C-alpha atoms as one frame of an Amber mdcrd trajectory, in Angstrom:
protein
 -77.124 322.081 164.299 -76.829 319.583 161.458 -73.767 317.374 160.916 -71.744
 317.783 157.725 -72.027 314.891 155.296 -69.011 312.561 155.219 -67.434 312.426
 151.729 -66.837 309.116 149.928 -63.458 307.371 149.977 -61.290 308.996 147.269
 -60.714 306.922 144.118 -57.331 305.387 143.304 -56.099 307.336 140.258 -52.418
 306.367 140.322 -50.596 303.120 140.920 -47.189 302.455 142.430 -44.166 301.648
 140.310 -42.459 298.282 140.612 -39.685 299.170 143.044 -38.275 295.636 143.237
 -35.461 296.620 140.849 -34.175 299.048 143.507 -34.006 296.486 146.333 -30.266
 295.825 146.227 -29.097 299.434 146.130 -25.386 300.033 146.670 -25.116 300.352
 150.462 -25.736 296.830 151.743 -29.089 298.032 153.131 -32.182 297.097 151.085
 -33.741 299.913 149.060 -31.081 302.472 150.039 -29.052 304.151 147.273 -26.140
 306.481 148.031 -24.408 308.584 145.380 -21.240 310.541 146.194 -20.220 313.202
 143.688 -16.662 313.341 144.941 -17.083 317.114 145.234 -17.547 318.784 148.636
 -21.163 319.621 149.344 -24.188 318.805 151.488 -25.393 315.330 152.321 -29.005
 315.119 151.163 -31.436 312.425 152.285 -34.603 311.876 150.221 -37.073 309.409
 151.724 -40.249 307.965 150.202 -42.681 305.297 151.394 -42.330 306.189 155.054
 -45.916 304.926 154.923 -46.461 302.019 152.563 -49.630 303.329 150.926 -48.207
 306.818 150.235 -46.446 306.134 146.973 -46.500 309.421 145.047 -42.941 309.916
 146.293 -41.890 306.469 145.079 -43.046 307.466 141.592 -40.707 310.472 141.706
 -37.822 308.487 143.222 -38.264 305.622 140.754 -38.026 308.065 137.842 -34.985
 309.794 139.345 -33.074 306.537 139.747 -34.153 305.257 136.321 -32.854 308.469
 134.768 -29.447 307.812 136.318 -29.349 311.146 138.149 -26.080 311.906 139.909
 -25.417 314.886 142.199 -23.202 317.745 141.024 -21.716 317.992 144.509 -22.110
 316.425 147.921 -23.993 313.185 148.442 -27.514 312.031 147.646 -29.194 309.213
 149.551 -32.499 307.894 148.144 -34.502 305.608 150.428 -37.650 303.545 149.883
 -38.394 303.330 153.587 -41.247 301.009 154.581 -40.974 298.556 151.703 -42.437
 295.730 153.779 -45.664 297.639 154.370 -45.725 298.715 150.731 -45.539 295.059
 149.650 -49.038 294.681 151.145 -50.534 297.359 148.857 -53.987 296.380 147.652
 -56.026 298.945 145.661 -59.197 297.203 146.873 -58.193 297.920 150.494 -55.781
 300.842 150.166 -55.441 301.721 153.849 -54.051 298.405 155.121 -50.503 299.006
 153.844 -49.737 302.150 155.862 -47.480 300.132 158.185 -46.856 296.572 159.368
 -46.664 296.895 163.179 -46.568 300.620 163.953 -46.127 304.007 162.327 -42.555
 304.359 161.034 -42.779 308.120 161.466 -43.276 307.975 165.243 -40.256 305.909
 166.321 -37.263 308.225 165.835 -36.447 309.016 169.466 -33.488 307.010 170.800
 -35.589 305.622 173.649 -38.227 304.394 171.230 -35.681 302.798 168.912 -34.155
 300.938 171.852 -37.509 299.612 173.070 -39.080 296.715 171.203 -38.500 294.889
 167.949 -41.269 295.796 165.520 -40.859 295.744 161.762 -40.755 299.538 161.690
 -38.195 299.873 164.488 -35.912 297.357 162.792 -36.156 299.368 159.598 -35.544
 302.674 161.392 -32.399 301.216 162.959 -31.186 300.238 159.487 -31.811 303.755
 158.196 -30.443 305.574 161.229 -26.823 306.008 159.982 -28.067 307.617 156.770
 -30.537 309.911 158.558 -28.025 311.028 161.177 -25.372 311.733 158.518 -27.628
 314.045 156.507 -27.499 317.840 156.296 -30.871 318.116 154.547 -33.867 315.784
 154.540 -36.897 315.669 152.262 -39.544 313.183 153.422 -42.278 312.779 150.771
 -45.777 311.916 152.033 -49.437 312.217 151.060 -52.724 312.495 152.979 -55.849
 310.427 153.668 -58.151 313.301 152.809 -58.494 315.579 149.822 -56.332 318.574
 150.713 -54.081 321.109 149.079 -50.369 320.194 149.310 -48.738 321.111 152.632
 -45.137 321.481 153.704 -44.796 320.296 157.273 -41.827 322.186 158.708 -41.773
 320.380 162.032 -41.756 322.669 165.035 -39.032 325.092 163.904 -38.932 328.292
 161.898 -35.571 327.365 160.327 -37.388 324.703 158.318 -40.115 327.148 157.309
 -37.449 329.530 156.026 -35.974 326.706 153.969 -39.410 325.860 152.586 -39.859
 329.515 151.668 -36.575 329.356 149.746 -37.876 326.229 147.998 -40.920 328.258
 146.915 -43.492 325.480 147.166 -46.128 324.517 148.083 -48.413 327.443 148.850
 -49.157 326.286 152.410 -46.415 325.832 155.000 -47.076 324.460 158.467 -45.293
 324.637 161.805 -46.945 322.327 164.292 -46.365 321.123 167.836 -44.881 317.726
 167.003 -46.795 314.473 167.235 -47.956 313.146 170.606 -47.533 309.542 169.439
 -43.782 309.852 168.966 -40.847 311.662 167.370 -40.929 312.124 163.596 -37.811
 311.716 161.479 -37.679 315.426 160.611 -37.364 316.288 164.332 -34.588 313.851
 165.176 -31.261 315.140 166.528 -29.911 318.280 164.887 -33.043 318.570 162.748
 -34.997 319.330 165.926 -32.437 321.868 167.190 -33.229 325.479 166.270 -29.560
 326.470 166.607 -28.183 323.671 164.386 -27.771 324.168 160.603 -29.433 320.948
 159.301 -32.944 321.377 157.890 -35.661 318.815 157.266 -38.956 319.097 155.407
 -41.929 316.772 155.112 -44.203 317.441 152.152 -47.783 316.215 152.051 -48.355
 316.133 148.291 -52.152 315.897 148.360 -54.549 312.970 148.706 -52.733 309.639
 148.536 -53.949 308.414 145.191 -54.875 311.513 143.196 -52.861 311.987 140.013
 -51.757 315.496 140.935 -49.967 314.193 144.066 -47.363 312.489 141.877 -46.701
 315.740 140.014 -46.277 317.618 143.300 -43.811 314.942 144.457 -41.838 315.175
 141.213 -41.677 318.971 141.358 -40.731 319.078 145.021 -37.952 316.530 144.576
 -36.513 318.393 141.575 -36.640 321.787 143.266 -35.164 320.363 146.489 -32.212
 318.931 144.580 -31.736 322.316 142.968 -31.978 324.242 146.248 -29.400 322.006
 147.927 -27.069 322.501 144.950 -27.088 318.860 143.875 -28.835 319.647 140.551
 -28.356 322.411 138.000 -30.951 325.104 137.351 -31.360 323.772 133.822 -32.064
 320.251 135.100 -34.596 321.564 137.617 -36.418 323.588 134.932 -36.598 320.569
 132.651 -38.264 318.535 135.388 -40.900 321.047 136.500 -44.530 320.212 135.836
 -46.325 322.960 137.765 -45.688 326.683 138.279 -44.685 327.958 141.683 -47.491
 329.481 143.770 -47.756 333.261 143.677 -47.208 333.392 147.414 -46.816 331.108
 150.388 -48.699 331.135 153.679 -47.262 329.913 156.982 -49.689 328.556 159.574
 -48.747 327.866 163.186 -50.773 325.096 164.825 -51.920 326.142 168.290 -54.090
 323.212 169.377 -55.782 320.023 168.277 -59.440 319.046 168.397 -59.432 315.498
 169.776 -62.721 313.580 169.744 -64.106 312.929 173.223 -66.933 310.669 172.118
 -68.089 308.446 169.270 -70.801 311.034 168.595 -68.435 313.532 166.942 -69.462
 315.405 163.818 -68.469 318.640 162.152 -70.870 321.570 161.978 -69.053 323.568
 159.300 -67.954 322.553 155.806 -64.610 320.856 156.253 -62.406 322.321 153.574
 -58.756 321.683 154.497 -56.757 324.866 155.129 -59.919 326.968 154.960 -60.485
 329.763 157.472 -63.173 330.284 160.106 -63.376 334.057 160.231 -64.876 334.685
 163.673 -63.843 333.451 167.104 -66.560 331.461 168.869 -67.943 329.888 165.677
 -69.186 326.328 166.369 -66.923 323.883 164.536 -68.055 320.472 165.774 -70.535
 318.712 168.034 -68.901 316.113 170.303 -71.587 314.493 172.410 -72.823 317.373
 174.605 -69.654 319.421 173.954 -69.411 322.070 171.245 -65.975 322.831 169.802
 -65.652 326.469 168.724 -62.973 328.470 166.928 -60.652 329.970 169.581 -59.736
 333.102 167.605 -60.549 335.054 164.456 -59.187 333.782 161.136 -58.755 330.256
 162.481 -57.300 327.820 159.913 -58.611 324.236 159.765 -55.504 322.103 159.305
 -55.713 318.537 157.937 -59.223 317.660 159.177 -60.291 314.033 159.382 -63.363
 313.515 157.233 -64.135 309.887 158.096 -63.384 307.183 160.708 -64.306 309.332
 163.732 -63.489 307.754 167.094 -62.708 308.904 170.650 -59.101 309.935 171.173
 -58.508 310.688 167.498 -57.317 314.101 166.355 -60.123 315.394 164.158 -58.622
 318.711 163.092 -55.755 320.989 164.098 -56.365 324.712 164.568 -53.858 327.289
 163.457 -53.028 330.973 163.063 -51.435 332.533 160.001 -47.904 333.715 160.770
 -45.767 336.069 158.675 -42.935 334.413 156.751
């Protein structure tokens, strides 16, 4: 069996806005802006730059703030999260600015926040009152690899239902959480199936492709409309792409974690593509062959470069009715 060729590093097609003008905000916390309509309604938390090199969301947030948007009801909190990592952005070495000390999206359990004093934990503690006060969260991300946009709905169907009401993107994902730590969208009531608050994490596409910024803009506008903070007319005026004809929900069942440094895929790695037959060889991992565990197996967010032991190379999922 022959290994699949590793694709080149994607080009940088977009560049981050200058977010320095948003440093002071109006909350006393750097890069946090809170707008209260004075009318009863939901508290909505929009977060960008959870990872410093994922800046399609900061393009959307920068434009929203520059426009002077104010919510029709409730409260809107707009956060540029890991600004210290983002300050290290270098288009010649675009991966180094993901974080400073550790991944900001793995530290949201109380025990983790109380243990240690990294740059990311200090920032999470600053943001904690805003996160815990929210009724709805939209966390805007992008991906290392070329992939269709994905809505990560955490581990709960309530979030998938909310993503279905949003209408985008075409692919929705319920996974099993992250073994490295609790994500923001699973913290507190957001990780409780019986509690009303909902949280969504959108992966807008590859980090630096131009279309990722348009997905971020559309998702932010539609989210503000769905939560009732923006009018239908405003949402329509800010749309750049049509809604998909239908959405597909995939449930992750397991992860393929590399056992050796001699890991390579045996099938074309097209993200969110389907392996039709159970038992199909997917990857060679030293002497071990990974095979599809069931028919119609979806390849979720495969890693196409930087293979190493202990790394999740691809997640496997089943399509689930919405």
